[in-house]
Backbone as CSV, one residue per row, in Angstrom:
resi,resn,N_x,N_y,N_z,CA_x,CA_y,CA_z,C_x,C_y,C_z
1,MET,20.106,6.425,-10.443,18.947,7.270,-10.214,18.885,7.661,-8.740
2,THR,18.665,8.925,-8.483,18.463,9.388,-7.114,16.969,9.490,-6.853
3,LEU,16.609,9.633,-5.584,15.196,9.713,-5.224,14.481,10.878,-5.901
4,GLU,15.219,11.903,-6.230,14.599,13.084,-6.812,14.440,13.006,-8.330
5,ASP,15.013,11.992,-8.987,14.955,11.905,-10.442,13.524,11.880,-10.962
6,LYS,12.700,10.983,-10.453,11.305,10.890,-10.863,10.454,10.874,-9.606
7,ALA,10.380,12.022,-8.979,9.652,12.142,-7.723,8.166,12.339,-7.987
8,PHE,7.355,11.686,-7.158,5.905,11.815,-7.214,5.431,12.130,-5.799
9,PRO,5.424,13.441,-5.449,4.981,13.795,-4.101,3.451,13.703,-4.001
10,VAL,2.983,13.117,-2.917,1.552,12.942,-2.699,1.172,13.687,-1.424
11,SER,0.222,14.600,-1.523,-0.243,15.357,-0.356,-1.238,14.519,0.441
12,TRP,-1.517,14.960,1.654,-2.529,14.282,2.471,-3.878,14.277,1.768
13,ASP,-4.257,15.411,1.188,-5.549,15.490,0.487,-5.605,14.521,-0.685
14,ALA,-4.540,14.480,-1.479,-4.518,13.584,-2.635,-4.536,12.127,-2.190
15,PHE,-3.798,11.818,-1.124,-3.780,10.435,-0.662,-5.152,10.020,-0.128
16,HIS,-5.789,10.900,0.610,-7.122,10.592,1.129,-8.096,10.365,-0.024
17,ARG,-8.033,11.212,-1.030,-8.898,11.055,-2.208,-8.638,9.712,-2.898
18,ASP,-7.371,9.370,-3.070,-7.027,8.115,-3.740,-7.438,6.897,-2.909
19,ALA,-7.286,6.972,-1.587,-7.695,5.861,-0.723,-9.217,5.697,-0.745
20,ARG,-9.955,6.804,-0.812,-11.422,6.710,-0.927,-11.813,6.138,-2.286
21,ALA,-11.070,6.483,-3.324,-11.335,5.901,-4.650,-11.117,4.388,-4.597
22,LEU,-10.102,3.957,-3.874,-9.877,2.524,-3.699,-11.070,1.896,-2.977
23,ALA,-11.572,2.556,-1.953,-12.733,2.050,-1.216,-13.956,1.927,-2.123
24,TRP,-14.159,2.886,-3.012,-15.279,2.811,-3.962,-15.170,1.566,-4.829
25,ARG,-13.978,1.323,-5.336,-13.777,0.135,-6.185,-14.025,-1.146,-5.397
26,LEU,-13.561,-1.172,-4.156,-13.719,-2.360,-3.328,-15.172,-2.562,-2.887
27,SER,-15.910,-1.477,-2.732,-17.312,-1.597,-2.317,-18.137,-2.322,-3.369
28,ALA,-17.744,-2.199,-4.628,-18.451,-2.889,-5.711,-18.207,-4.397,-5.662
29,ILE,-17.113,-4.812,-5.038,-16.779,-6.233,-4.927,-17.469,-6.826,-3.703
30,GLY,-17.289,-6.169,-2.548,-17.939,-6.582,-1.307,-17.510,-7.935,-0.779
31,GLY,-18.152,-8.343,0.325,-17.900,-9.648,0.914,-16.728,-9.707,1.871
32,PHE,-16.169,-8.563,2.250,-15.006,-8.546,3.135,-15.453,-8.414,4.588
33,SER,-14.858,-9.243,5.466,-15.188,-9.164,6.886,-14.016,-8.679,7.732
34,ALA,-12.840,-8.585,7.125,-11.655,-8.155,7.862,-10.638,-7.554,6.900
35,ILE,-9.796,-6.688,7.462,-8.716,-6.058,6.701,-7.392,-6.417,7.353
36,VAL,-6.411,-6.697,6.515,-5.023,-6.835,6.970,-4.259,-5.670,6.357
37,ALA,-3.730,-4.801,7.218,-2.907,-3.681,6.770,-1.453,-4.135,6.759
38,VAL,-0.793,-3.947,5.625,0.630,-4.260,5.529,1.377,-3.041,6.048
39,THR,2.049,-3.205,7.176,2.687,-2.047,7.791,4.109,-1.879,7.283
40,ARG,4.404,-0.581,7.270,3.731,0.563,7.841,2.848,1.270,6.823
41,GLY,3.196,1.200,5.563,2.498,1.989,4.548,1.019,1.710,4.416
42,GLY,0.576,0.513,4.745,-0.829,0.166,4.594,-1.724,0.641,5.722
43,LEU,-1.140,1.180,6.800,-1.953,1.593,7.944,-2.946,2.698,7.604
44,VAL,-2.490,3.743,6.954,-3.370,4.875,6.658,-4.462,4.486,5.660
45,PRO,-4.129,3.882,4.519,-5.219,3.515,3.605,-6.153,2.461,4.204
46,ALA,-5.637,1.562,5.042,-6.507,0.559,5.668,-7.534,1.227,6.573
47,GLY,-7.122,2.234,7.315,-8.057,2.965,8.169,-9.142,3.653,7.364
48,ILE,-8.758,4.252,6.253,-9.725,4.942,5.397,-10.685,3.940,4.763
49,VAL,-10.157,2.861,4.220,-10.997,1.840,3.584,-11.921,1.191,4.614
50,ALA,-11.403,0.892,5.803,-12.224,0.285,6.854,-13.399,1.191,7.208
51,ARG,-13.151,2.471,7.327,-14.226,3.416,7.631,-15.262,3.428,6.523
52,GLU,-14.800,3.527,5.290,-15.717,3.638,4.154,-16.535,2.368,3.937
53,LEU,-15.959,1.208,4.226,-16.662,-0.055,3.995,-17.337,-0.605,5.251
54,GLY,-17.164,0.076,6.388,-17.792,-0.365,7.628,-17.180,-1.630,8.199
55,ILE,-15.903,-1.844,7.956,-15.213,-3.037,8.464,-14.540,-2.678,9.792
56,ARG,-14.804,-3.488,10.823,-14.268,-3.214,12.160,-13.069,-4.072,12.537
57,VAL,-12.885,-5.188,11.874,-11.753,-6.064,12.203,-10.580,-5.660,11.310
58,ILE,-9.560,-5.105,11.954,-8.365,-4.664,11.239,-7.158,-5.276,11.938
59,GLU,-6.381,-6.012,11.189,-5.187,-6.671,11.693,-3.991,-6.105,10.934
60,THR,-2.812,-6.307,11.470,-1.604,-5.899,10.746,-0.703,-7.099,10.531
61,ILE,0.021,-7.023,9.451,1.176,-7.892,9.258,2.340,-6.923,9.076
62,CYS,3.333,-7.074,9.893,4.455,-6.144,9.873,5.582,-6.748,9.040
63,VAL,5.845,-6.098,7.925,6.822,-6.589,6.965,7.823,-5.485,6.680
64,ALA,9.082,-5.828,6.670,10.130,-4.863,6.331,10.839,-5.334,5.069
65,SER,10.865,-4.444,4.081,11.624,-4.744,2.871,12.575,-3.603,2.540
66,TYR,12.337,-2.458,3.153,13.245,-1.321,2.978,13.965,-1.087,4.288
67,HIS,15.237,-0.790,4.183,16.045,-0.501,5.353,16.734,0.822,5.074
68,GLU,16.853,1.657,6.079,17.407,3.000,5.882,16.537,3.812,4.915
69,GLU,15.233,3.583,4.932,14.216,4.305,4.173,14.247,4.108,2.658
70,ASN,15.415,3.915,2.045,15.416,3.784,0.590,16.312,2.653,0.078
71,LEU,16.803,1.815,0.968,17.629,0.694,0.545,16.830,-0.596,0.692
72,ARG,16.534,-1.230,-0.427,15.751,-2.455,-0.403,16.629,-3.612,0.031
73,GLY,16.076,-4.428,0.922,16.792,-5.600,1.406,15.897,-6.817,1.355
74,GLU,16.244,-7.828,2.113,15.428,-9.035,2.200,14.098,-8.702,2.865
75,VAL,13.040,-9.359,2.423,11.734,-9.181,3.034,11.706,-9.988,4.329
76,GLU,11.331,-9.318,5.397,11.304,-9.951,6.705,9.958,-9.701,7.365
77,VAL,9.290,-10.765,7.807,8.030,-10.626,8.544,8.395,-10.383,9.997
78,LEU,8.086,-9.177,10.474,8.417,-8.797,11.845,7.310,-9.178,12.824
79,LYS,6.071,-9.204,12.331,4.918,-9.631,13.131,3.984,-10.399,12.222
80,PRO,3.751,-11.673,12.530,2.895,-12.481,11.661,1.414,-12.180,11.866
81,LEU,0.587,-12.823,11.084,-0.867,-12.671,11.197,-1.377,-13.353,12.458
82,SER,-2.466,-12.813,12.986,-3.065,-13.383,14.187,-4.002,-14.532,13.828
83,GLU,-4.354,-15.292,14.824,-5.315,-16.385,14.648,-6.686,-15.833,14.246
84,THR,-6.990,-14.610,14.667,-8.254,-13.970,14.280,-8.397,-13.926,12.768
85,ILE,-7.325,-13.648,12.078,-7.347,-13.588,10.611,-7.195,-14.974,10.011
86,LEU,-6.258,-15.747,10.516,-5.975,-17.062,9.939,-7.148,-18.033,10.077
87,SER,-8.037,-17.800,11.049,-9.183,-18.691,11.235,-10.361,-18.329,10.327
88,ARG,-10.307,-17.201,9.655,-11.363,-16.789,8.725,-11.141,-17.391,7.351
89,PRO,-12.216,-17.514,6.578,-12.005,-17.861,5.162,-11.212,-16.723,4.509
90,SER,-10.104,-17.032,3.863,-9.260,-15.960,3.325,-9.951,-15.159,2.223
91,GLU,-11.016,-15.696,1.624,-11.780,-14.942,0.616,-12.448,-13.705,1.228
92,GLU,-12.652,-13.709,2.553,-13.284,-12.581,3.232,-12.286,-11.530,3.689
93,VAL,-10.995,-11.800,3.491,-9.948,-10.908,3.983,-9.493,-9.970,2.868
94,LEU,-9.381,-8.718,3.217,-8.916,-7.676,2.305,-7.546,-7.218,2.785
95,ILE,-6.536,-7.389,1.953,-5.178,-6.940,2.275,-5.003,-5.553,1.675
96,ILE,-4.539,-4.603,2.485,-4.357,-3.227,2.023,-2.907,-2.794,2.228
97,ASP,-2.334,-2.204,1.181,-1.011,-1.584,1.279,-1.058,-0.277,0.496
98,ASP,-0.091,0.591,0.770,-0.052,1.862,0.058,0.420,1.682,-1.374
99,LEU,1.375,0.747,-1.581,2.046,0.621,-2.869,2.517,-0.805,-3.088
100,VAL,2.399,-1.267,-4.310,3.106,-2.485,-4.705,4.197,-2.020,-5.665
101,ASP,5.440,-2.331,-5.318,6.593,-1.868,-6.085,7.129,-3.026,-6.927
102,THR,8.074,-3.775,-6.419,8.595,-4.924,-7.167,7.747,-6.169,-6.943
103,GLY,6.931,-6.141,-5.905,6.089,-7.278,-5.569,6.685,-8.194,-4.524
104,ALA,7.870,-7.890,-4.032,8.529,-8.759,-3.051,7.694,-8.904,-1.776
105,THR,7.221,-7.804,-1.242,6.381,-7.849,-0.040,5.059,-8.534,-0.346
106,ALA,4.451,-8.188,-1.462,3.158,-8.766,-1.838,3.244,-10.281,-1.957
107,ARG,4.335,-10.794,-2.495,4.498,-12.252,-2.633,4.469,-12.942,-1.271
108,VAL,5.163,-12.359,-0.308,5.219,-12.940,1.030,3.827,-12.960,1.658
109,VAL,3.102,-11.849,1.558,1.771,-11.768,2.155,0.801,-12.673,1.405
110,ARG,0.887,-12.706,0.096,0.023,-13.572,-0.727,0.164,-15.040,-0.357
111,GLU,1.398,-15.464,-0.052,1.616,-16.863,0.343,0.851,-17.209,1.617
112,LEU,0.709,-16.238,2.510,0.014,-16.477,3.778,-1.505,-16.489,3.611
113,LEU,-2.000,-15.680,2.679,-3.443,-15.568,2.433,-3.697,-15.636,0.927
114,PRO,-3.548,-16.804,0.322,-3.595,-16.898,-1.136,-4.930,-16.516,-1.779
115,LYS,-6.038,-16.636,-1.057,-7.339,-16.319,-1.652,-7.871,-14.954,-1.231
116,ALA,-7.091,-14.211,-0.446,-7.509,-12.873,-0.021,-7.461,-11.918,-1.205
117,HIS,-8.196,-10.818,-1.091,-8.193,-9.781,-2.116,-7.127,-8.765,-1.724
118,PHE,-6.168,-8.530,-2.609,-5.054,-7.624,-2.324,-5.297,-6.312,-3.051
119,ALA,-5.311,-5.210,-2.306,-5.566,-3.898,-2.899,-4.518,-2.894,-2.446
120,THR,-4.074,-2.065,-3.385,-3.123,-1.010,-3.069,-3.604,0.297,-3.693
121,VAL,-3.140,1.378,-3.134,-3.489,2.683,-3.696,-2.695,2.911,-4.976
122,TYR,-1.407,2.622,-4.936,-0.537,2.823,-6.087,0.108,1.498,-6.485
123,ALA,0.424,1.372,-7.775,1.051,0.153,-8.280,2.109,0.506,-9.314
124,LYS,3.222,-0.223,-9.253,4.261,-0.123,-10.272,4.179,-1.380,-11.135
125,PRO,4.637,-1.313,-12.370,4.476,-2.430,-13.307,4.970,-3.793,-12.815
126,GLN,6.115,-3.844,-12.139,6.639,-5.140,-11.694,5.737,-5.811,-10.665
127,GLY,5.098,-5.029,-9.812,4.268,-5.602,-8.763,2.795,-5.694,-9.102
128,ARG,2.380,-4.992,-10.130,0.955,-4.910,-10.474,0.265,-6.270,-10.636
129,PRO,0.891,-7.281,-11.239,0.203,-8.577,-11.371,-0.139,-9.243,-10.041
130,LEU,0.470,-8.808,-8.950,0.234,-9.434,-7.652,-0.949,-8.842,-6.895
131,VAL,-1.478,-7.711,-7.361,-2.616,-7.101,-6.670,-3.881,-7.243,-7.511
132,ASP,-5.003,-7.294,-6.814,-6.289,-7.444,-7.489,-6.906,-6.101,-7.853
133,THR,-6.685,-5.092,-7.022,-7.278,-3.773,-7.233,-6.264,-2.707,-6.851
134,PHE,-6.168,-1.658,-7.660,-5.340,-0.501,-7.328,-5.978,0.715,-7.971
135,VAL,-5.498,1.903,-7.602,-6.076,3.139,-8.123,-5.211,3.758,-9.206
136,THR,-3.930,3.938,-8.938,-3.056,4.670,-9.855,-1.776,3.891,-10.118
137,GLU,-1.413,3.778,-11.389,-0.145,3.147,-11.744,0.893,4.234,-12.001
138,VAL,2.094,4.000,-11.489,3.226,4.902,-11.746,4.355,4.067,-12.335
139,SER,5.279,4.714,-13.012,6.380,3.985,-13.644,7.282,3.357,-12.588
140,GLN,7.984,2.318,-12.983,8.839,1.578,-12.053,9.932,2.459,-11.468
141,ASP,10.408,3.446,-12.235,11.504,4.291,-11.751,11.032,5.547,-11.035
142,THR,9.771,5.598,-10.668,9.235,6.733,-9.917,9.314,6.439,-8.431
143,TRP,9.739,7.435,-7.646,9.764,7.299,-6.198,8.611,8.127,-5.648
144,ILE,7.695,7.466,-4.954,6.540,8.159,-4.373,6.923,8.684,-3.001
145,PHE,6.720,9.974,-2.806,6.921,10.590,-1.501,5.559,10.695,-0.838
146,PHE,5.289,9.817,0.128,4.015,9.810,0.827,3.970,10.946,1.838
147,PRO,2.771,11.413,2.173,2.681,12.575,3.064,3.272,12.331,4.445
148,TRP,3.256,11.094,4.922,3.826,10.820,6.242,5.343,10.749,6.207
149,ASP,5.927,10.759,5.011,7.381,10.715,4.882,7.999,12.080,4.595
150,THR,7.181,13.086,4.410,7.703,14.381,3.978,7.224,15.507,4.875
151,GLY,7.852,16.642,4.727,7.439,17.868,5.393,7.296,18.947,4.349
152,LEU,6.747,20.056,4.756,6.582,21.158,3.811,7.922,21.857,3.610
153,SER,8.301,22.023,2.353,9.527,22.736,2.045,9.435,23.312,0.645
154,PHE,10.284,24.256,0.362,10.326,24.875,-0.956,10.780,23.866,-1.995
155,GLN,10.144,23.891,-3.163,10.527,23.061,-4.294,10.951,23.976,-5.428
156,ALA,12.168,23.811,-5.907,12.656,24.620,-7.028,11.865,24.275,-8.289
157,PRO,11.620,25.257,-9.165,10.940,24.974,-10.432,11.724,23.946,-11.250
158,ILE,11.046,23.168,-12.047,11.676,22.128,-12.871,12.750,22.749,-13.765
159,ALA,12.442,23.914,-14.346,13.390,24.584,-15.239,14.692,24.971,-14.513
160,LYS,14.658,25.050,-13.206,15.847,25.408,-12.440,16.441,24.195,-11.732
161,GLY,16.124,23.009,-12.230,16.702,21.794,-11.666,15.892,21.158,-10.558
162,GLY,14.679,21.630,-10.344,13.843,21.042,-9.300,13.203,19.732,-9.758
163,ALA,12.739,18.994,-8.807,12.126,17.699,-9.115,10.696,17.874,-9.563
């Protein structure tokens, strides 16, 4: 399968709408005092959710599981959690990522904050059991093109071999 086989391009407007929908779902749960954004993909939705929920403490955990943009490798924590987060009750921590795919990254973060609430904008079937809240499920063989990963370009119609 190539990246274009089952492409799911997401525009900035659609992503913002979906991240706000995630914030609505999370607002019904409440009780969060801090957000951990899983970088890099979790940075944008974490900012949107933090604004919508009025949360000012935002931390990052820097995790790499993709290398060369589309080659999955070993999960590596490049920057661990700060004491600011680790000293809080983990039930008050909201973990935000753009996508849970196979769950490899989510497992690593979950081990560090086992009682935190994990939320993603998009979820694939293999990773879905690892998150508590998500907005949209896509098939495992779908490649999501996020707005920060793409530029504007012509797309051929599907009937002419376009994605």
